[in-house]
PAZAPA-4460 file (N, C-alpha, C; in steps of 0.05 Angstrom, whole numbers, plus 32768, in hexadecimal, padded with zeros to 4 digits):
% residues 298
    n_x    n_y    n_z   ca_x   ca_y   ca_z    c_x    c_y    c_z   seq   type   mol
   8110   882E   860D   812B   8836   8607   812F   8837   85E9     1      M     A
   8143   8847   85E0   8148   8849   85C3   8156   8830   85B8     2      P     A
   8154   882D   859E   8163   8818   8590   816E   8824   8576     3      H     A
   8182   8815   856B   818F   881E   8553   8195   8806   8541     4      A     A
   8197   880B   8527   81A0   87F7   8514   81BF   87F8   8513     5      R     A
   81CB   87E1   8519   81E8   87E0   851A   81F2   87C6   850F     6      A     A
   8203   87C7   84FB   820E   87AE   84EF   81F7   879C   84E5     7      N     A
   81E2   87A8   84DC   81CC   8799   84D0   81B8   878E   84E4     8      G     A
   81BB   8793   84FE   81A8   878A   8512   819E   87A1   8523     9      I     A
   818A   879C   8533   817F   87B0   8545   818B   87AD   8561    10      T     A
   8196   87C3   856B   81A4   87C3   8585   8195   87D6   8598    11      I     A
   818E   87CC   85AF   8182   87DD   85C4   8198   87EA   85D5    12      E     A
   8195   8803   85DB   81AB   8811   85EA   819F   8826   85FC    13      Y     A
   81B0   8830   860E   81AA   8847   861F   81C2   885A   861D    14      E     A
   81BC   8874   8620   81D1   8888   8620   81CD   889A   8639    15      S     A
   81E2   889D   8649   81E1   88AD   8661   81F7   88C2   8660    16      H     A
   81F1   88D9   866D   8206   88EE   866F   8204   8901   8657    17      G     A
   8216   8915   8657   8215   892A   8642   8219   891F   8626    18      P     A
   8209   8927   8614   820B   891E   85F8   8226   8926   85EB    19      E     A
   8231   893C   85F5   824A   8946   85E9   8263   893C   85F8    20      D     A
   825F   892B   860C   8276   8920   861A   8284   890A   860B    21      G     A
   829D   8904   8611   82AA   88ED   8606   829A   88D4   860B    22      D     A
   8296   88C4   85F7   8285   88AC   85FA   8294   8895   8607    23      A     A
   8286   8887   8618   828F   886D   8623   827B   8858   861A    24      I     A
   8284   8843   860D   8273   882D   8605   8278   8816   8617    25      L     A
   8263   880D   8625   8264   87F7   8638   825A   87DD   862B    26      L     A
   826A   87C8   862B   8264   87AF   861E   8262   8799   8634    27      I     A
   824B   878E   8638   8247   877A   864E   824F   875E   8644    28      M     A
   8251   874C   8658   825B   8731   8653   8245   871E   8649    29      G     A
   824C   8704   8648   823C   86F0   863C   821F   86EF   8647    30      M     A
   820C   86F3   8636   81F0   86F2   863D   81E6   8709   864E    31      G     A
   81F8   871D   8654   81F0   8732   8666   81E2   8749   8657    32      G     A
   81CC   8751   8663   81BD   8768   8659   81CB   8782   8661    33      Q     A
   81C4   8798   8654   81D1   87B2   865B   81CC   87B9   8678    34      L     A
   81B6   87AF   8684   81AF   87B5   86A0   81C4   87AA   86B3    35      T     A
   81D6   8798   86AB   81EA   878D   86BD   8201   87A0   86C2    36      Q     A
   8202   87B6   86B3   8216   87CA   86BA   820A   87DA   86D2    37      W     A
   8219   87DC   86E8   820E   87EA   8700   8207   8807   86FA    38      P     A
   81EF   880F   8702   81E6   882A   86FD   81F8   883E   870B    39      L     A
   8202   8837   8722   8214   8849   8730   822D   884F   8720    40      G     A
   8238   883B   8712   824F   8840   8701   8248   8853   86EA    41      L     A
   8232   884F   86DE   8229   8860   86C8   8226   887D   86D1    42      I     A
   8219   8880   86E9   8214   889B   86F3   822F   88A9   86FA    43      E     A
   8242   889A   8705   825C   88A6   870B   826A   88AF   86F2    44      L     A
   826A   889E   86DD   8277   88A5   86C4   8269   88BD   86B7    45      L     A
   824F   88BD   86B7   8240   88D4   86AC   8246   88EE   86BB    46      A     A
   8249   88EC   86D6   8250   8903   86E6   826C   890E   86DF    47      A     A
   827D   88FD   86D5   8298   8905   86CD   8298   8912   86B1    48      K     A
   8281   8913   86A4   827E   8921   868B   827E   890F   8672    49      G     A
   827D   88F4   8677   827C   88E1   8661   825F   88DC   8657    50      F     A
   825D   88D7   863E   8244   88CC   8633   8247   88AD   8634    51      R     A
   8237   88A0   8645   8239   8884   864A   8224   8875   863B    52      V     A
   822C   8863   862A   821A   8853   8619   821C   8836   8621    53      I     A
   8206   882A   8628   8206   880D   862E   81F0   8801   861C    54      R     A
   81F4   87E8   8614   81E2   87DC   8601   81DF   87BE   8605    55      Y     A
   81C9   87B3   85FB   81C5   8796   85FA   81D3   878B   85E2    56      D     A
   81E5   8778   85E6   81F2   876B   85CF   81DD   875B   85BF    57      A     A
   81E4   8754   85A7   81D3   8743   8597   81CC   872A   85A7    58      R     A
   81B4   8720   85A4   81AA   8707   85B1   81A3   870A   85CE    59      D     A
   81A4   8722   85DA   819C   8724   85F6   818C   873E   85F9    60      V     A
   817E   873F   8610   816F   8757   8616   815A   875E   8601    61      G     A
   815A   8777   85F9   8146   8780   85E6   8152   8784   85CA    62      L     A
   816B   877C   85C6   8177   877D   85AC   816E   8765   859B    63      S     A
   8175   8766   8582   816B   8752   856F   8176   8736   8575    64      E     A
   8164   8722   8573   816B   8706   8579   8171   86F7   855F    65      K     A
   8184   86E5   8560   818B   86D5   8549   817C   86BA   8549    66      M     A
   8161   86BC   8548   8150   86A5   854C   8156   868F   8538    67      D     A
   815C   8696   851F   815F   8682   850A   8178   8671   850E    68      A     A
   818A   867A   851F   81A3   866B   8523   81A0   8652   8533    69      A     A
   818C   8651   8545   8188   8639   8556   819D   8638   856B    70      G     A
   819B   8623   857C   81AE   861F   8591   81C8   8613   8586    71      L     A
   81DF   861C   8591   81F8   8611   8587   81FD   85F5   8590    72      P     A
   820B   85E6   857F   8214   85CB   8586   8230   85CE   8592    73      D     A
   8231   85CF   85AD   824A   85D5   85BA   825F   85BF   85B6    74      M     A
   8256   85A6   85B3   8269   8591   85AE   8276   8595   8593    75      E     A
   8266   859C   857F   8271   85A1   8564   8283   85BA   8564    76      A     A
   827C   85CE   8574   828D   85E6   8576   82A8   85DF   8582    77      V     A
   82A7   85D0   8598   82C0   85C9   85A6   82D2   85B7   8594    78      A     A
   82C5   85A5   8586   82D4   8593   8574   82E2   85A3   855E    79      T     A
   82D3   85B5   8552   82DE   85C6   853C   82F6   85D6   8546    80      A     A
   82F3   85E2   855E   8308   85F2   8569   8321   85E1   856E    81      V     A
   831D   85C9   857A   8334   85B7   857F   8342   85AF   8566    82      A     A
   8334   85AD   8550   833F   85A4   8537   8349   85BB   8526    83      Q     A
   8344   85D4   852F   834D   85EB   8520   833B   85F1   8508    84      G     A
   8322   85E7   8509   830F   85EC   84F3   82FC   8602   84FA    85      D     A
   82EF   860E   84E6   82DB   8623   84EC   82C4   8617   84FD    86      P     A
   82BE   8625   8513   82A9   861B   8525   828D   8622   851B    87      A     A
   827A   8610   851F   825E   8616   8516   824F   8628   852A    88      P     A
   8255   8641   8529   8248   8654   853B   8238   8668   852B    89      V     A
   8224   8674   8538   8212   8687   852B   8220   86A1   8523    90      A     A
   8234   86A9   8534   8243   86C1   852F   825C   86C0   8541    91      Y     A
   826E   86D2   853C   8287   86D3   854B   8289   86EC   855C    92      H     A
   829C   86ED   856E   82A1   8705   857E   82A8   871D   856C    93      L     A
   82B4   8717   8555   82BA   872D   8542   82A0   873A   8538    94      D     A
   828B   872A   8534   8271   8736   852C   8266   8747   8542    95      D     A
   826A   873F   855B   8260   874F   8572   8270   8769   8574    96      M     A
   828A   8768   856E   829A   8781   856D   8290   8793   8557    97      A     A
   8288   8788   8540   827D   8798   852B   8262   87A4   8533    98      A     A
   8253   8796   8543   823A   87A1   854E   8240   87BA   855E    99      D     A
   8254   87B9   8570   825B   87CF   8581   8263   87E7   8570   100      A     A
   8273   87E3   855C   827C   87F9   854B   8264   8804   853B   101      V     A
   8253   87F2   8532   823B   87FB   8523   8229   880C   8534   102      G     A
   8227   8805   854E   8217   8816   8560   8223   8832   8563   103      L     A
   823E   8833   8566   824B   884E   8567   8245   885E   854E   104      L     A
   8247   8851   8537   8242   885F   851E   8225   8869   851D   105      D     A
   8212   8858   8526   81F6   885F   8525   81F0   8877   8537   106      A     A
   8200   8879   854D   81FC   888F   8560   820E   88A7   8559   107      L     A
   821B   88A6   8542   822D   88BC   8539   8243   88C1   854D   108      N     A
   824D   88AC   855A   8264   88AE   856C   827C   88A5   855D   109      V     A
   828E   88B8   8558   82A6   88B2   8547   82B9   88A0   8556   110      R     A
   82BE   88A6   8570   82D1   8896   8580   82C6   8894   859D   111      K     A
   82CD   887F   85AA   82C3   887A   85C5   82D8   886C   85D6   112      A     A
   82D5   886F   85F0   82E4   885F   8603   82D5   8844   8605   113      H     A
   82E2   882E   85FF   82D5   8814   85FE   82DA   8805   8618   114      I     A
   82C5   87FD   8626   82C7   87EF   863F   82B7   87D5   863D   115      V     A
   82C4   87BE   8642   82B6   87A5   8641   82BC   8794   8659   116      G     A
   82A8   8784   8662   82AB   8772   8679   82A7   8755   8670   117      A     A
   82B9   8744   8678   82B7   8727   8672   82B6   8723   8653   118      S     A
   82A2   8716   8649   82A0   8714   862C   82A0   872F   861E   119      M     A
   8294   8743   862C   8295   875E   8621   82B1   8769   861F   120      G     A
   82C3   8760   8631   82DF   8767   862E   82EC   875B   8615   121      G     A
   82E4   8743   860F   82EE   8736   85F6   82E5   8746   85DE   122      M     A
   82CB   874E   85DE   82C1   875E   85C7   82CF   8779   85C6   123      V     A
   82D2   8785   85DE   82E0   879F   85DF   82FC   879E   85D4   124      A     A
   830A   8788   85DA   8325   8784   85D0   8325   8784   85B1   125      Q     A
   8311   8776   85A6   830F   8774   8589   8308   878F   857C   126      L     A
   82F7   879F   858A   82F1   87BA   8580   830B   87CA   857F   127      V     A
   831B   87C9   8594   8334   87D8   8595   8348   87CF   8580   128      A     A
   8349   87B5   857B   835C   87AA   8568   8354   87AE   854B   129      A     A
   833B   87A9   8546   8332   87A8   852A   8325   87C2   8521   130      D     A
   831D   87D4   8533   8310   87ED   852C   831D   8804   853C   131      H     A
   8337   8807   8539   8345   881B   854A   833C   8838   8545   132      P     A
   8331   883D   852D   8328   8858   8528   830F   8860   8538   133      D     A
   8302   884C   8545   82EB   8852   8556   82F2   8853   8574   134      H     A
   830C   8850   857B   8313   884B   8597   8325   8861   85A2   135      V     A
   831C   886C   85B9   832D   887F   85C8   833E   8870   85DD   136      L     A
   8332   885E   85EB   8340   884E   85FF   8331   8834   8602   137      S     A
   833F   8821   860F   8333   8806   8614   8336   87FF   8631   138      L     A
   8320   87F6   863D   8321   87EB   8658   8315   87CF   8657   139      T     A
   8325   87BB   865C   831D   879F   865C   831B   8795   8678   140      S     A
   8303   878D   8680   82FE   8785   869C   82F8   8767   869E   141      I     A
   8306   875A   86B0   8302   873D   86B6   82FE   872C   869C   142      M     A
   8311   8730   8689   830F   8723   8670   8329   8713   866A   143      S     A
   832C   870A   8651   8342   86F9   864A   8349   86FB   862C   144      T     A
   835D   86EB   8624   8367   86EE   8608   8361   86D6   85F6   145      T     A
   8355   86C0   8601   8352   86A7   85F3   836D   8699   85EF   146      A     A
   8381   86A0   85FE   839A   8692   85FE   8395   8675   8608   147      N     A
   839A   8661   85F8   8394   8645   8600   83A4   863B   8618   148      P     A
   83B9   8649   861F   83CA   8640   8636   83C0   864B   8651   149      D     A
   83AC   865C   8650   83A3   8668   8669   8391   8654   8678   150      L     A
   838F   8656   8693   837E   8643   86A2   8361   8649   869D   151      P     A
   8351   8634   869F   8334   8637   869B   8326   8639   86B6   152      A     A
   830C   863D   86B5   82FD   863E   86CE   82FC   8622   86DA   153      A     A
   82F5   8620   86F3   82F3   8607   8701   82DD   85F5   86F4   154      S     A
   82DF   85DB   86F9   82CB   85C9   86EF   82AF   85D0   86FA   155      Q     A
   82AE   85D8   8713   8294   85DF   871F   8288   85F7   8711   156      E     A
   8297   860B   870B   828D   8622   86FD   8285   861B   86E0   157      L     A
   8295   860C   86D3   828F   8604   86B7   8275   85F5   86B6   158      T     A
   8271   85E2   86C8   8258   85D3   86C9   8240   85E5   86CF   159      E     A
   8244   85F8   86E2   822E   860A   86E9   8226   861B   86D2   160      Q     A
   823A   8626   86C4   8234   8639   86AF   822A   862C   8695   161      F     A
   822D   8612   8692   8224   8604   867B   820A   85F3   8681   162      T     A
   8201   85F5   869A   81E9   85E6   86A1   81D0   85F4   8695   163      R     A
   81BE   85E4   868B   81A5   85EF   867E   8194   85FB   8694   164      T     A
   818D   8614   8692   817C   8621   86A6   815F   8619   86A3   165      P     A
   814F   861E   86B8   8132   861B   86B5   8127   862D   86A0   166      P     A
   8110   8626   8694   8103   8637   8680   80FA   8650   868E   167      D     A
   8104   8668   8686   80FC   8680   8693   80DF   8688   8690   168      P     A
   80D2   867D   867C   80B6   8684   8678   80A4   8672   8689   169      H     A
   80AC   8659   868D   809D   8647   869E   80A4   8649   86BB   170      E     A
   80BD   864F   86C1   80C7   8650   86DD   80DA   8668   86E1   171      D     A
   80CF   8680   86E1   80E0   8698   86E3   80F0   8698   86FD   172      P     A
   80E4   868F   8713   80F2   868F   872D   8109   867B   872C   173      E     A
   8105   8664   871F   811A   8650   871D   8131   865B   870C   174      G     A
   812A   866B   86F7   813E   8677   86E6   814F   868B   86F5   175      F     A
   8141   869B   8706   8150   86AF   8717   8162   86A0   872A   176      V     A
   8158   868A   8736   8169   867A   8748   8182   8670   8739   177      D     A
   817E   8668   8720   8195   865F   8710   81A9   8675   870D   178      H     A
   81A0   868E   8707   81B2   86A5   8705   81C0   86AB   871F   179      M     A
   81B1   86A8   8735   81BD   86AD   874F   81D3   8699   8756   180      L     A
   81CF   8680   874D   81E3   866C   8752   81FD   8672   8744   181      S     A
   81FB   867E   872C   8213   8688   871E   8221   869E   872E   182      H     A
   8211   86B1   8737   821B   86C8   8745   8229   86C0   875F   183      W     A
   821E   86AD   876D   822A   86A4   8787   8246   8699   8783   184      R     A
   824B   868D   876C   8265   8681   8766   8279   8695   875D   185      L     A
   8270   86AC   8753   8283   86BF   8746   8284   86DA   8754   186      T     A
   8273   86DF   8768   8272   86F9   8775   828C   8701   8783   187      R     A
   828F   871B   8788   82A7   8725   8794   82A6   8720   87B2   188      S     A
   82BA   8711   87BD   82B9   870A   87DA   82BB   8722   87EC   189      P     A
   82C9   8737   87E4   82CE   874F   87F5   82B8   8764   87F3   190      A     A
   82A5   8760   87E0   8290   8774   87DB   8275   8767   87DB   191      Y     A
   826B   875F   87F3   8252   8751   87F4   823A   8763   87EB   192      P     A
   8228   8757   87DD   8210   8764   87D4   81F8   8754   87DE   193      V     A
   81E4   8762   87E8   81CC   8754   87F2   81BF   8743   87DD   194      D     A
   81BB   8729   87E3   81B1   8717   87D0   8195   871E   87C6   195      E     A
   8185   872B   87D8   816B   8733   87D0   816C   8749   87BA   196      G     A
   8180   875A   87BC   8184   876F   87A8   818B   8762   878D   197      F     A
   819D   874F   878E   81A6   8742   8775   818F   8732   8769   198      V     A
   8180   8724   877A   8168   8715   876F   8155   8728   8761   199      R     A
   8150   873F   876D   813D   8752   8761   8148   875C   8746   200      A     A
   8162   8760   8744   816E   8768   872B   816A   8752   8716   201      Q     A
   8170   873A   871D   816D   8723   870A   8150   8720   8702   202      F     A
   813E   8723   8715   8121   8720   870E   8119   8736   86FB   203      A     A
   8123   874E   86FE   811D   8764   86EC   8128   875E   86D0   204      A     A
   8140   8752   86CF   814C   874B   86B5   813B   8735   86A7   205      D     A
   8132   8722   86B7   8122   870C   86AB   8108   8718   86A0   206      V     A
   80FC   872B   86AE   80E3   8737   86A5   80E8   8748   868C   207      E     A
   8100   8755   868B   8106   8766   8674   810A   8755   865B   208      R     A
   8119   873F   865E   811E   872D   8647   8128   8712   8650   209      S     A
   811D   86FD   8646   8127   86E2   864B   812B   86D4   8631   210      T     A
   8144   86CC   862C   814B   86C0   8612   8164   86AF   8615   211      Y     A
   8162   8697   8621   8179   8687   8627   818A   867F   860F   212      P     A
   817E   867E   85F7   818E   8677   85DF   81A4   868B   85DA   213      A     A
   81A0   86A4   85E1   81B4   86B9   85DC   81CE   86B4   85EB   214      G     A
   81CD   86B0   8605   81E6   86AA   8613   81F3   8690   8609   215      P     A
   81E4   867D   8600   81F0   8664   85F5   8200   866B   85DC   216      A     A
   81F5   867C   85CB   8204   8683   85B3   821B   8695   85B9   217      R     A
   8219   86A6   85CE   8230   86B6   85D7   8246   86A3   85E0   218      H     A
   823F   868E   85EF   8253   867C   85F9   8261   866D   85E2   219      Y     A
   8251   8666   85CE   825D   8659   85B7   8271   866B   85A9   220      A     A
   826B   8685   85A7   827D   8698   859B   8297   869B   85AB   221      A     A
   8295   869A   85C5   82AD   869B   85D6   82BE   8683   85D2   222      I     A
   82B2   866B   85D2   82C1   8652   85CE   82CF   8652   85B3   223      V     A
   82C1   865C   859F   82CC   865B   8583   82E1   8671   857E   224      A     A
   82E4   8684   8591   82F7   869A   858C   8314   8691   858B   225      A     A
   8323   869A   8578   8340   8694   8577   834F   86A5   858B   226      P     A
   8368   869D   8590   837A   86AD   85A1   837C   86C9   8597   227      D     A
   8375   86DC   85A8   8374   86F8   85A0   838F   8706   85A3   228      R     A
   83A4   86FA   85AF   83BC   8708   85B5   83C9   8715   859C   229      R     A
   83CA   8708   8584   83D5   8716   856D   83C7   8730   8567   230      P     A
   83AC   8730   856A   839E   8749   8565   83A3   875E   857B   231      K     A
   83A4   8754   8594   83A8   8766   85AA   83C2   8775   85A8   232      L     A
   83D6   8769   859C   83F1   8776   8599   83EF   878E   8586   233      R     A
   83DA   8790   8577   83D7   87A7   8564   83C8   87BF   8570   234      T     A
   83BE   87BC   8589   83AE   87D1   8595   83C0   87E8   859D   235      I     A
   83B8   8800   8595   83C8   8818   859B   83BA   882B   85AF   236      T     A
   83A0   8826   85B4   8391   8838   85C7   839B   8833   85E3   237      A     A
   839B   8848   85F4   83A2   8844   8610   838F   882F   861C   238      P     A
   839B   881C   862B   838B   8805   8634   8390   8800   8652   239      T     A
   8379   87FA   865F   837A   87F2   867B   836C   87D7   867D   240      L     A
   8379   87C4   868C   836E   87AA   8690   8368   87A7   86AE   241      V     A
   834F   87A3   86B5   8347   87A0   86D1   833E   8783   86D6   242      L     A
   8346   8778   86ED   833F   875C   86F2   833C   8758   8711   243      H     A
   8328   8748   8718   8324   8742   8734   8338   872D   873E   244      G     A
   8343   8732   8756   8357   8720   8761   834B   8704   8767   245      E     A
   8330   8703   876B   8323   86EA   8773   830F   86E1   875D   246      H     A
   8316   86E7   8744   8304   86DF   872E   8307   86C1   872A   247      D     A
   82F1   86B1   872F   82F3   8694   872B   82EC   868B   870F   248      P     A
   82DF   869D   86FF   82D6   8695   86E5   82EC   8699   86D0   249      L     A
   82F8   86B1   86D0   830F   86B8   86BF   8325   86BF   86D2   250      I     A
   8338   86AD   86D7   834D   86B2   86EB   835D   86CC   86E5   251      P     A
   8368   86D8   86FA   8376   86F2   86F6   838D   86F0   86E2   252      P     A
   839A   86D9   86E0   83B0   86D7   86CD   83A7   86DD   86B1   253      V     A
   838D   86D9   86AB   8382   86DF   8691   8382   86FE   868C   254      C     A
   837C   870D   86A1   837D   872A   869E   8399   8733   869A   255      G     A
   83AC   8728   86A8   83C8   872F   86A5   83D2   8728   8689   256      R     A
   83C9   8712   867E   83D0   870A   8663   83C5   871E   864F   257      D     A
   83AD   8728   8654   83A1   873C   8643   83B3   8755   8642   258      T     A
   83BA   875F   865A   83CB   8777   865B   83E6   8772   864F   259      A     A
   83F2   875B   8653   840C   8755   8647   840B   8754   8629   260      D     A
   83F4   874F   861E   83F1   874C   8601   83EC   8767   85F3   261      S     A
   83E5   877C   8602   83DF   8796   85F6   83F5   87AA   85FC   262      I     A
   8402   87B5   85E8   8418   87C7   85EE   8410   87DF   8600   263      P     A
   841F   87E2   8615   841B   87F8   8627   8403   87F6   863A   264      G     A
   83F6   87DF   863A   83DE   87DC   864B   83E5   87DB   8668   265      A     A
   83D4   87E6   8679   83D7   87E6   8696   83C5   87D0   86A1   266      E     A
   83CF   87C0   86B4   83C0   87AB   86C1   83BC   87B2   86DE   267      F     A
   83A3   87B0   86E7   839C   87B5   8704   838C   879D   870E   268      R     A
   8396   8791   8723   8389   877C   8731   8379   8788   8748   269      L     A
   835F   8782   8749   834E   878E   875D   834A   877A   8774   270      I     A
   8355   8780   878C   8351   876E   87A3   8334   876A   87AA   271      P     A
   832D   8752   87B1   8312   874C   87BA   82FC   874A   87A5   272      G     A
   8303   874F   878C   82F0   874E   8776   82EF   8732   876A   273      M     A
   82D7   8729   8764   82D3   8710   8756   82CD   8714   8739   274      G     A
   82B9   8706   872E   82B1   870A   8712   8295   8716   8712   275      H     A
   8294   872F   871D   827B   873E   871C   8282   875B   871F   276      D     A
   826E   876C   871F   8272   8789   8722   8262   8793   873A   277      L     A
   826B   878E   8752   825C   8796   876A   825B   87B5   876B   278      P     A
   8244   87C0   8775   8241   87DD   8775   8257   87EB   8785   279      P     A
   8262   87DD   8799   8277   87EA   87A9   8290   87F1   8799   280      Q     A
   8293   87E5   8781   82AB   87EA   8771   82A6   87FF   875B   281      L     A
   828D   880A   875A   8287   881C   8744   8299   8835   8744   282      S     A
   82A0   883F   875C   82B1   8856   875D   82CD   8850   8753   283      G     A
   82D8   8839   875B   82F3   8831   8752   82F3   882D   8734   284      L     A
   82DE   8820   8729   82DD   881B   870C   82DA   8835   86FD   285      L     A
   82C9   8847   8706   82C5   8861   86F8   82DF   8871   86F8   286      A     A
   82ED   8872   870E   8306   8881   870F   831B   8874   86FC   287      D     A
   831C   8859   86FB   832F   884C   86EA   8329   8851   86CD   288      A     A
   8310   8850   86C5   8308   8855   86A9   830F   8872   86A2   289      I     A
   830A   8885   86B5   8310   88A1   86B0   832E   88A5   86AC   290      E     A
   833E   8896   86BC   835C   8899   86BA   8366   8891   869E   291      E     A
   835D   887A   8694   8366   8872   8679   835B   8884   8664   292      V     A
   8343   888F   8669   8338   88A3   8656   8349   88BC   8655   293      A     A
   8353   88C4   866D   8364   88DB   866E   837E   88D6   865F   294      R     A
   8389   88BE   8661   83A1   88B7   8651   839B   88BA   8633   295      R     A
   8383   88B2   862B   837D   88B4   860E   837B   88D1   8605   296      A     A
   8371   88E3   8617   836F   88FF   8610   838A   890C   860D   297      R     A
   839D   8902   861E   83B7   890F   861D   83C9   8904   8607   298      S     A
***
């Protein structure tokens, strides 16, 4: 796959669809490789005439790793946040937003429709707020604003997602089992996916790249992020906020708070959806992204 220099680092990416189509930039969530965007969604968007770009964020997949940063001290990060002090993190979500914009620049894409899921939605929000000249529209999926008054995930989920996984190099099957345990807790109840299919996908991701330190640093950046609502109020691009009705990781009220914070944003609650992107929803998601893109064109 191709790679580009963006914001001073190397970013791995893929481009699908017509080169002269309006660009859509897909930003995946915490620790997620570009392969976690459903291929069916990408094919549907490309068939609609879009140039679809997906990429590995810094510290995951085949993009550049921040090895020198080491593992984050989450207790120190949480303490700093509670005290209102600068958190000791390797980088911030703002840096990841600058990576996204740098990739667009490297690909000579002047403006794009920005689509982000989970942490990727947080990054996409910052792209729209801080780099409006690069944005045609914004679609924020199953994400949030860092509003401190919003509900958090359950204790069970928090413990699961902060549990140290098996070493993927010594026990790749155990690492895949760990990923599956996450998925079982967050999958969409109305859109069942064969577990064997999901396991195969996770195994392919582990073979492609295994780097547990990256997701840990992503998590530290999320925890250290300030309330984004003041920035969200400055967004002028047409915006769509999508959220699963049964999302246990980022409750639906967080999506509504995102939409309420962005002038003119539309909020859609998707029945039966959890905190994942099941292939059965690719058509709905593609049509929704096309609709907000059409608003941007008009």
